[in-house]
Every structure is written in structure tokens, then in C-alpha cells.
NUSE-749907 format. One record per atom (N, C-alpha, C, O): residue in three letters; x, y, z. Coordinates in steps of 0.001 Angstrom, whole numbers, plus 500000, padded with zeros to 6 digits. Each point is the difference from the previous one (the first is absolute). Layout:
N
ALAXYZ
...
***
This chain:
152
MET034876175672090241
MET500734500146498758
MET501489500071500326
MET500443500922500684
GLN500329498107498830
GLN501441499928500223
GLN500715500648498827
GLN499853499561498859
MET500926501492501419
MET500732500673498937
MET501481499911500276
MET500436499919501149
GLN500326500096497780
GLN501439499876500091
GLN500651501282499510
GLN499727500450498888
LEU501145500148501945
LEU500736501194499624
LEU501347499570499453
LEU500684499174500604
GLU499700501379498262
GLU501240499579499354
GLU500581501118499154
GLU499321500965499649
THR501968498872500033
THR500631500865499002
THR499512499524498638
THR500028498806499705
VAL499532502126499477
VAL499523499662498657
VAL501131500334499028
VAL500383501160499851
THR500138497821499499
THR501140500199499109
THR499605500125498537
THR500802500452499183
SER498001499164500478
SER499549500098498616
SER499465501411499740
SER498897500353500418
LEU501921500444498878
LEU499564501370499718
LEU498784500021499086
LEU499184500917500096
SER500672498107499025
SER498806499974499146
SER498758499744500839
SER498940500558499715
GLU501171498604501317
GLU498859499781500891
GLU499654501286500752
GLU498827500342500151
VAL502203500368500320
VAL499783501267500713
VAL499348501019499076
VAL498994500610500364
THR501563499580498454
THR499461501032499107
THR498589499650499531
THR499162500891499861
ASN500566497838499894
ASN498638499607499622
ASN499019500302501119
ASN498917500527499749
PHE501451499145501483
PHE499121500257501145
PHE499785501506500181
PHE498868500455500165
LEU502223500311499803
LEU499878501450500180
LEU499157500630498899
LEU499188500885500271
SER500992498675498508
SER499201500526498881
SER498521499712500200
SER499158500863499753
ARG500518497915500699
ARG498592499663500262
ARG499415500869501113
ARG498791500227500049
CYS502079500258500845
CYS499540500862501104
CYS500080501484499643
CYS499718500852500842
GLY500664499464497922
GLY500008501381499537
GLY501234500795500358
GLY499962501230499971
LEU501142498105500369
LEU501230500712500341
LEU500984499971498833
LEU499986499084499178
LEU500871501941500769
LEU500993500110498937
LEU501153499027500237
LEU500384499736501139
THR500157499741497769
THR501080499018500108
THR501167500305499064
THR500929499198499902
SER499043501928499419
SER500985500254498946
SER501440500047500502
SER500927499801499215
ASP499280500456502065
ASP501371500084500509
ASP500475498706500653
ASP501105499960500541
ILE498096498993499421
ILE500384498733500621
ILE500727499144498973
ILE499445499633498964
SER501810500058501349
SER500809499160499119
SER501045499296500844
SER500122500250501199
ASP500629498868498160
ASP501086499319500708
ASP501039500996500510
ASP500722499708500953
ALA499356501463498423
ALA500990501005500397
ALA499501500893501141
ALA500793500732500593
SER497918499221499721
SER499481500874501057
SER500430499481501371
SER500154498793500190
PRO500040502121500764
PRO500508499605501323
PRO498890499545500940
PRO499980500392501167
SER499106498795498343
SER498813499675500784
SER500008498574500531
SER500526499076499380
TYR498872500790501785
TYR499595498714500552
TYR498477500011499946
TYR499385501051500181
PHE500006497809499577
PHE498549499905500057
PHE499624498855500929
PHE500575498913499952
PHE498446501366500889
PHE499489499011500931
PHE498521499817499717
PHE499295500951499661
GLY500246497820500481
GLY498601499730499721
GLY499386499079501025
GLY500690499224500662
LEU498024500875499456
LEU499208499056500783
LEU499198499174499010
LEU499327500542499123
ARG500751498155501023
ARG499276499099499107
ARG498840499363500743
ARG500120499580501151
ASN498772500364498163
ASN498840499244500441
ASN499979498770499100
ASN499628500084498829
GLN500776498772501728
GLN500286498802499222
GLN501140500351499059
GLN501082500334500485
ASN498745499610498206
ASN501112500325499098
ASN499910501389499390
ASN500940500447499342
ALA497952500237500864
ALA499795501302499360
ALA500438501140500914
ALA499774499962501209
LEU500855501055498197
LEU500353501184500778
LEU498726500691500479
LEU499073500236499225
ALA500904500082502065
ALA498897500764500577
ALA500420501440500215
ALA499162500899500067
GLY502146499317500040
GLY500528501344500196
GLY501488500011499754
GLY500669498971500100
VAL499847502205499574
VAL501420500157499730
VAL500446501394500442
VAL499209500943500013
ILE502067499169500349
ILE500603501283500336
ILE501443499986499525
ILE500653498957499996
GLY499838502208499604
GLY501386500129499578
GLY500775500870500971
GLY499432500815500727
PHE501875498993499268
PHE500906500746500864
PHE501289500261499235
PHE500546499104499355
GLU499936502136500723
GLU501281500373499406
GLU500853500640501076
GLU499505500795500799
GLN501788498858499227
GLN500915500540501005
GLN500921501028499380
GLN500551499800498917
TYR499605501319501801
TYR500902501077499603
TYR500777500411501248
TYR499587500909500721
GLY501533498426499534
GLY500765500260501216
GLY499168499616501215
GLY499523498870500103
GLU500302502079500822
GLU499205499747501205
GLU498528500375499811
GLU499229500034500960
MET500392500249497785
MET498612500331499693
MET499410498912499107
MET500708499330499249
GLY497990500521500857
GLY499319499056499149
GLY498748500619499415
GLY499443500952500546
LEU500126498495498343
LEU498778500434499333
LEU499059498809499916
LEU500320498982499388
LEU498517501159501235
LEU498946499013499810
LEU499321500333498691
LEU499787501172499687
ARG499875497814499549
ARG499365500256498719
ARG499052498867499657
ARG500154498869500461
SER498880501459498731
SER499166498993499352
SER499267499082500967
SER499931498793499768
LEU499522501754501309
LEU499156499190500873
LEU498663499803499295
LEU499316500962499649
ALA500332497784500155
ALA498728499682499346
ALA499428498744500625
ALA500724499063500339
VAL497957500939499806
VAL499281498845500524
VAL498897499676499002
VAL499314500892499499
ALA500525497810500217
ALA498950499572499074
ALA498658500535500480
ALA499705499923501193
PRO499475500616497910
PRO498719500593500406
PRO499140499086500870
PRO499328500476500915
THR500685498230498815
THR499167499077500781
THR500571499716501384
THR499335499379500830
MET501893501071499426
MET500671499704501275
MET500193501252500861
MET500638499936501051
ARG498820501192498514
ARG500189501245500759
ARG499235499946501309
ARG499021499264500132
SER501431501517500830
SER499422500065501352
SER500216498714500782
SER499243499700500923
GLU501790499533498713
GLU500333498762500707
GLU501293500157500804
GLU500456499041500623
GLY500144502161499371
GLY501252500225500725
GLY501249499662499207
GLY501105500018500542
ILE498730499673498182
ILE501140499613499166
ILE500966501162499811
ILE501212499819500116
GLY498279501353499599
GLY500863501173499823
GLY500820500278501245
GLY501202500255499916
ARG498154499697501232
ARG500697500231501274
ARG501100498957500214
ARG501108500343500413
GLN498588498389499308
GLN500998498932500149
GLN501200500238499097
GLN501146499835500420
LEU498591500551498348
LEU501085500245499057
LEU500863501177500426
LEU501226499931499910
VAL498159501139500550
VAL500769501166500442
VAL500832499646501230
VAL501182500339500060
THR498222498988500917
THR500727499619501213
THR501190499106499670
THR501096500200500523
TYR498688498821498617
TYR501083499106499599
TYR501125500794499331
TYR501175499783500298
THR498469501131498807
THR500993500776499267
THR500749500946500930
THR501206500190499842
GLU498104500400501115
GLU500686500847500986
GLU501034499179500777
GLU501119500466500216
ASP498521498328500203
ASP500941499131500720
ASP501193499624499116
ASP501146500011500450
PHE498569499658498294
PHE501054499675499043
PHE500941501198499839
PHE501220499846500044
ALA498210501339499772
ALA500794501216499808
ALA500864500284501233
ALA501177500339499881
ARG498232499521501276
ARG500741500205501248
ARG501220499073500037
ARG501089500415500397
GLY498723498343499193
GLY501095499032499953
GLY501083500363498996
GLY501134499536500116
LYS498531501280498913
LYS500962500476498997
LYS500656501313500422
LYS500767500581499232
GLY498939499894501986
GLY500602501239500486
GLY499262501264499603
GLY500531501102500142
ILE498252498749499363
ILE499196501161499600
ILE499512500726501248
ILE499559499377500965
ARG500527501938498999
ARG499547500819501118
ARG498702500739499664
ARG499186500270500883
ASP500628500053497842
ASP498845500789499577
ASP499393499394498748
ASP500701499669499044
LEU497975500191500983
LEU499265499519498834
LEU499158501134499430
LEU499435500810500736
PHE500496499227497953
PHE499200500981499277
PHE499087499249499036
PHE500252498846499655
LEU498694501823499922
LEU499119499464498980
LEU499250501143499357
LEU499916501096500555
LEU499544498645498280
LEU499148500938499282
LEU498672499316499756
LEU499957498832499615
THR498963501892500608
THR498679499410499785
THR499013501033499492
THR500066501181500341
ASN499024498340498841
ASN498876500821499540
ASN498722499622500729
ASN499069500802500075
THR500878497986500462
THR498730499485500513
THR500054499430501409
THR498949499734500582
ALA502236500067499988
ALA500092499259501264
ALA500557500822501158
ALA500567499435500936
THR499282501873499018
THR500540500851501066
THR499407499628501356
THR500738499881500978
LEU497969499936499100
LEU499368499644501274
LEU500504498650500503
LEU500302499857501185
PHE499792499155497929
PHE500496498678500370
PHE501396500111500618
PHE500241499465501082
PHE500671501221498244
PHE501368500102500509
PHE500078500883501249
PHE500848499772500862
SER498290501219499242
SER499955500824501222
SER499695499129501211
SER500571500190501074
ARG498532498862498743
ARG499647499091501103
ARG501166499107500402
ARG500005499443501098
LEU500976500417498026
LEU501174499188500289
LEU501192500843500462
LEU501120499498500103
GLY498629501783500174
GLY501046500859500556
GLY500764500838498999
GLY500971500659500374
TYR498624499339498367
TYR500663500831498994
TYR499418501404500038
TYR498804500182500229
LYS502046500801499545
LYS499603501412500014
LYS500223500607498622
LYS500985499694499330
VAL498098501165500256
VAL500141500705498725
VAL501077501067500144
VAL500037500741500982
LEU500835499323498023
LEU501046501021499925
LEU499817500809498726
LEU499506499474499003
PRO500883501793501014
PRO500031500741498725
PRO501007499325499059
PRO501078499594500433
ARG498579500290498311
ARG500897499341499037
ARG501361500668499953
ARG501006499336499750
ARG499041501963500485
ARG501279500701499970
ARG500946499525501109
ARG501207500229499924
ASP498247499109501106
ASP500816499498501108
ASP500527498586499771
ASP500652499439500880
ALA499082499983497967
ALA500498498651499702
ALA501520500027499901
ALA500564500896499370
PRO500102498136501242
PRO501453499910499851
PRO500375499791498530
PRO499202499483499218
ALA501998500915500418
ALA500453499914498608
ALA499878498584499447
ALA499577499820498858
ALA500784499183501928
ALA499939498612499509
ALA498579499610499620
ALA499802499262499035
ILE499218501215501701
ILE498597499685499703
ILE499528500807498796
ILE499273499483499151
ARG501139501785500773
ARG499620500840498854
ARG500501499426498679
ARG499393500228498954
GLN501711499029501090
GLN500595499463498768
GLN499405498659499578
GLN500372499472498952
THR498717499968501835
THR499393498721499614
THR499037500205498837
THR499480501097499794
GLN500290497835499452
GLN499033500048498908
GLN498605500332500532
GLN499248500751499378
GLN500422498684501774
GLN498689500250500602
GLN499796501493500214
GLN498969500548499611
PHE502000500109501000
PHE499869501419500340
PHE500135500880498758
PHE499187500895499770
ALA501849498839499433
ALA500342500899498900
ALA499084499863498785
ALA499798500968499266
HIS499642497828500514
HIS499279499810498738
HIS498616499377500126
HIS499074500419499306
LEU500770498596501558
LEU498769499212499979
LEU498856500607500799
LEU498858500014499541
CYS501441500483501640
CYS498926500516500854
CYS499798501483499739
CYS500965500764500002
PRO497807499651499775
PRO499751501403499693
PRO500338500912501181
PRO500086499562501147
ALA500099501700498535
ALA500334500987501034
ALA498922500077501081
ALA500270500463501108
SER498524499091498584
SER498916500023500981
SER500086498842501001
SER499252499975500978
SER501649499071498788
SER500153498864500926
SER500504500494501346
SER500799500933500075
ASP498723498428500985
ASP500504500306501333
ASP501310499272500227
ASP500111498804499731
LEU500883501921500765
LEU501241499409500467
LEU499810499727501485
LEU499591500880500757
MET500712497884499652
MET499833499637501407
MET501304499427500530
MET500812499462499247
HIS499373500665502060
HIS501242499584500660
HIS499701499348501335
HIS499043500351500690
LYS501806498686499653
LYS499951499391501332
LYS501421499632500398
LYS500730499377499229
SER499656501013501977
SER501266499563500570
SER499779498600500562
SER499048499767500745
ILE501836499301498894
ILE499817498628500492
ILE501149499547500889
ILE500173498808500251
THR500597502144500215
THR501078499610500911
THR499391499541501306
THR499010500554500478
THR501589498446500076
THR499531499508501293
THR500962500471501062
THR501215500003499800
THR498253500384501300
THR500844500417501110
THR499904498952501089
THR498920499497500311
THR502204500191500249
THR500041499027501085
THR499731500731501305
THR500677500983500301
PRO498347498559500485
PRO499715500681501256
PRO501212499961500923
PRO500736499014500053
THR499448502079500667
THR501062500051500992
THR499598499180501196
THR498909500188500537
PRO501960498889499903
PRO499632499185501172
PRO499826500855501237
PRO500729500970500206
ALA498305498665500612
ALA499769500727501268
ALA501119499663500973
ALA500492498872500023
HIS499904502102500774
HIS501057499774501002
HIS499400499825501354
HIS500725499800500975
***
């Protein structure tokens, strides 16, 4: 199965896909600070993920995979791609909120943090302040890369 990873620019396509996967979309608009990336199986979206930048911090949001395509590694591919993209934008720390995917993100190196430890920029996002319930797990991953010191 050959899939194509791309930036998804059609917000209506993103919101329709996310709605079909049971995710909230009320804060997605042309004014929102989001990038969306998708994997296509032929012409249909198989998965999508969003990313918002706040200085040197980023928020992963709206990771969804079509029910018929789950357990194919699509979620992992989307997260890895987005981490690389974020790193290229100077992001040092990624955060996310989840009700259902804590184990999935833990396997990718994200750690649960108490919500009270969220940086102010993350606390002020629509995801944190309004959309995700207080029971959602806040997760964090440092994505800074360190260059190995050459051996002497």
C-alpha cells in the first residue's frame, strides 16, 4: 500500500475527516494557528494530525486515523513527521492533550504531566482551556536534538 504524506490545506476536508473520527473541530478555522498533515491512501485521507506553534513550544492536536486503517502505523508516521517538522521550526517541546491515546503517545516517548504544570502558552490554547476536559491527560516530549561530541 503506497501512501502519500502531505500538508492538508482544505480545512473543510480536515474537519469532515476529524468529525467522522469523533474529534472536536469547533476551534479549527482560517484564523487558527494550525498546520495539518495527512496521509492519503489513493485520494482519501487515511489519517491526519494538527500542529500549532507557540514560540519554542508546540501543541500536537487532532491525531485521527480512519477506523479501517488503524494498526497500520499511520499514527506513528504522522507523529514522527510532525515532530521533524516542528524541530525544523525551532520547537523544543511538544505538548498534547488526550482522552484515549495516552498509551500510544507513551510508546512514542511522551510523558504525562500534571495539568497545573502546563506552560502558560499551552494553557491559553483552545484545546487546553475549552475543548479538552479536565480529565484529559497532558503529555510532553522534548524534541531538541543534541549533537554528539566528537571523540578526541
